N, C-alpha and C positions, 0 to 999 in steps of 0.2 A: 494800408490796407484793411479791408473791412475784416469783422471778425464776426463770426455765427454764432449767436447765445441760444444754447438748447437747453431746457428744464429736465430734470429727470426727478423721481421720489428720492427723498433724502435719506431713506433707509428701507429695510425689507427686501422681498425677493425682487419686486419689478426693479429697485435699485442696482442689484446683482445682475440681473439680466440684462438691463440696459447699458451698464458700464461693460458688461462681456461682449455685446454685439459691437460697441464702439473700439474696443480692444480688437476683436477679430477683423474690423476694417481697417486696421493698421494705424490707428490714432493713440499715442499713448498721453494719457491725462496724468499730471502732477498735482496728485491732491493728498493732504494728510489727514489725520485724525481729526473729526469733526469740523473738517471746512465746509462752507456753505456755498464756495466759489472756487473753481479750480480752471486752469487753461491747459490746454494741450499743446505739447512742444512740439509737435511735427504737421498740423493741420490749424488753420484760422479757426479754432473752436474754443469758446469759453462754455464751461457747466456749471450750470446753477441747481444745488440741490435744495429743493422746495417741498413744503408740505402737500401731498397729492391734490388734496382737495383746493388747492390755490391756483395750481398750475393752467385750470381753462382762463381765468381771467387774467394771469399773468400775459397768456397768448392773444387774448383779446384787446388788452392795453398795449402791446406791442414792446411789452419789457423784454419777453424773450422771442427769438425767432421761431423756433420750433419746440417741439417736446416729443418724449417718449411717455405716453400716458395710455391708461386702459380706456378702451372707448365706451365703457358704461358711465364713464365721469364725464365723457364729453355728451351724451346722450342725457345727463342731469343738468351739467352748466354751460355746456358749449356747443349747441347744436349747428351753429354757424361756422364753427370752425372746421375748414378743412382738413381731411385726412388724405396723405399721399402714399402711405405705405401700411398695409397690415404686417406686423411683424412675427406671428407665429408663436410668441411664448406669453406667459402668465394668463393663461385662458382661464376662464372663471362663467359662472352664470350669474344673475340677479334673479333670485327666486324669493317666491311666498312661501314661508313656513309657518306651520302651525304644531301646538303641542301633540304628542302622539295619541294622547287620550282624545282629540277633536276628532268627532266624526265630521269627516269629509267627503263632499259628494261633487261639489261644484264650485266656479268662483263665486257665485251667488250666496254660498254659505258664509262667506265674509262681509256681506253688505251691513254696513252699520256700524261694525266693530273697530276695535282700536288696533292700528298697525304701526308697529315701532318700525323706524328705518332712518338712514343716513341719506336715502334718496326720494325725498318728497315730493319733487316734480315728477320724477319717472313712476312712483306709485299712483299720484293723482292721474297722469294721463293713462295709465294702463286700466284703472278701474273705471274713468270715465268713458274709455271706450267700451265696457259693459255696460255702461249706464248706471253704474253701483255709486255709492257714497261710502268712505270709511273716516274713520278719525285718526288723522296721523299723528304720530308722537315723535318728533324728528330728534334722535341722539346721534352723537358723535362717534361714539365708540360702544363696543361691548352690547350690541344690539340684541344679541342671542338669549342676553339674560332677562329681558323684558317679560315675556310671559311668567317666569318662575317667579317673579317678585309682585307680580300682578300689575304691572304698567300697561301691558299690551295683551290684546288677545292672539296676536299672530306677527309675525315681523317679515320685513322686507331686507333681505342682505345678501351679500355675495357669498356663493358657496363653490368651493373648488372641490375638495373630496369628500364633503357632508360629514365629515370626522366633527367638526365643532357643532353641527347639529344635532348629531348621535348623543354627543357628551351632555348636552343641554336637554335633552328628551323631548327633539321636535323632529318633524317630519317635512320633506319638501313636499309642496302639493302643487305648484305653478311655476315655471321658468318663464320669467317675463323678458329677459333678452340674454343672449350668450355674448361675453366679452373677450376680447385680447388686446395686447398691446398693440398701439399704433404709432405712426410717426405722424403727428399733427404739426399744421403751420399757421401762424400768426397771418391775420388779413393785412397786416400793414409791414408787410416785407417788401423792401425795397429790390430793383433790379439786382444791385451787386450781391444780395444777400441770396437772392434767389438762386443766381448762380453757382454761391456755395452751398445751397440746398440741393441744387441738382447733382453736384459732384457727391454729396454724400449719400444722398439717395442711390446714385449708382454704385456705391460701395456698397451699401446695405443690401442692394437686390442680389448682388455677385455672392454677399456671405451666406443670404437665405436661400439663393438656388446650391450653393453648396453642400449647406446642411441638408437639403432634401434630396440629393443625389448620390450615386454611387460611381465609382469608376470601377469599370469592370475589364477585364482580359481574359482571353480564352484560347486555346488550341481548338482548331476546326478542320475537318477536312474540305479540302478546295469544292467538292461537289455539293458541300452542304452551305458554303457562305451564303448563297442568296436566301436559303430559309432562317437562317441566323439573323439577317438582315430584317426579314419580314417579322421578326420577334423582339427586337431591341428596337425602343423608341429612341434613333439616333438624334444628336444635333444636326447634323448635315448630311454626313454619309459616314459609314464605317471605316476606320482604321485598319487596313489587313497588310501584315506584315509576311512575307515567306520564310518558313519554318527551315532549318538545315534537312531535316528529314522531308523526302519529296511527298507531294500530295498533300501536305499541311500548311496552315497559317497561323500565325497568331490574330486575333481578331480583337480590338479595343473599341468600347464605346462607354457611353453614361446611361445609367439607369436610377429610376425612381426608388428610394429607398423604401417606401410604403408597399410597393408591388415586388419587392426584390425575389422573396422565395418562390413565387409564382413564376417570374421569369426564369430562373433557376432551374425550376423543374421544366420549362419547355426547352430551354436550351441544352440540358442533359438528353432529353429524349430524342434530340435531332443530330445528337453525337458530339457535343461540344465536351471537352476534355481540359482538366488543370485550371479550372475557373477559379481565378483571383478577384477578389473584391476589397477596392481601397476607399478611405475615406477621401474627400474633395475639401481642399482649405479653402479657395476661392474658384468662381465659375464666371468667367466674363464672357458675354455674347455680345 
C-alpha cells in the first residue's frame, strides 16, 4: 500500500499548528522527541520534519508528496508548486520596515538603499515592479537587527504582531504580501498518492469548516420559523422539532462564527428564546 509523505516545519508555531490539524483530522502520529521522521498509526502517512526553507525544494524534487508551509515561502522558492488548500493559521505579512527615525514618504525613498532580508527573490520582484533598484543583503536569521548594526538601511521580513519590529526600533512602511499556512502538492505525485491526498484534503476541509462554524439551537414560536429561516444561513434546511409546549418548536442550524453576535441579535428580535451555541468538531458536506 502506498504511503503519503508530508513535510512540516520541524519546530515553531507552524509545526504545532500543523500537528494539531492532522490530529483534528483523526490522524495519530507516533513521534518521539527530536525525531525527524514519524509514521501515523491509523492513516498511510509519513511525516518528515524539515527546515522550513528546504521544504519547497523537497516538493519540487518529489521527495515529499505534500507539505504544510507558509505561502510566502512558495512565493520565494516555489512559485510553480500547486496550492490545494489554504489552512487559515500562521497568518503573517512580508513587510518592508525602516528605523523609526527614517523619514518615509513613499517606496521611492528606498531606491538604491541596502535591504536586509531572507527573501531576496520576493524583494527583487517587488522593487522591480516600481522600477527601483536596491542592494540586497541576504541573511538567514535575525534580520531585524541589521539596521542597528549598520548592515542595512531597511529590512524585509515576516511580521506577525509587530512586537519584534517595535523592540528593534523599526516601523512597518510597506506590506509586500500577506501569507498563511497552505497545503502544497508536489508536481511528481502518482495517481495512487493523489487518491490519498484527496482523502486527507477532504478531512482537512471538514475540520476547517467546523472551526469556522457554530451549531445553534433555539426555541421559536411556530409563526416566526419562516423569519428565523431567512436570518440563518442554513446548510440545506432548518431542523425543526416540536416542543411539548403548543405553538413552539426547537430550531437547529449552523452559523458562521464571525457573524455570531449579529445573527443572535436578529434572532432575539424576531422572538427566539433559549438560544444555545455549541462548537462543532467536524463538518462533513
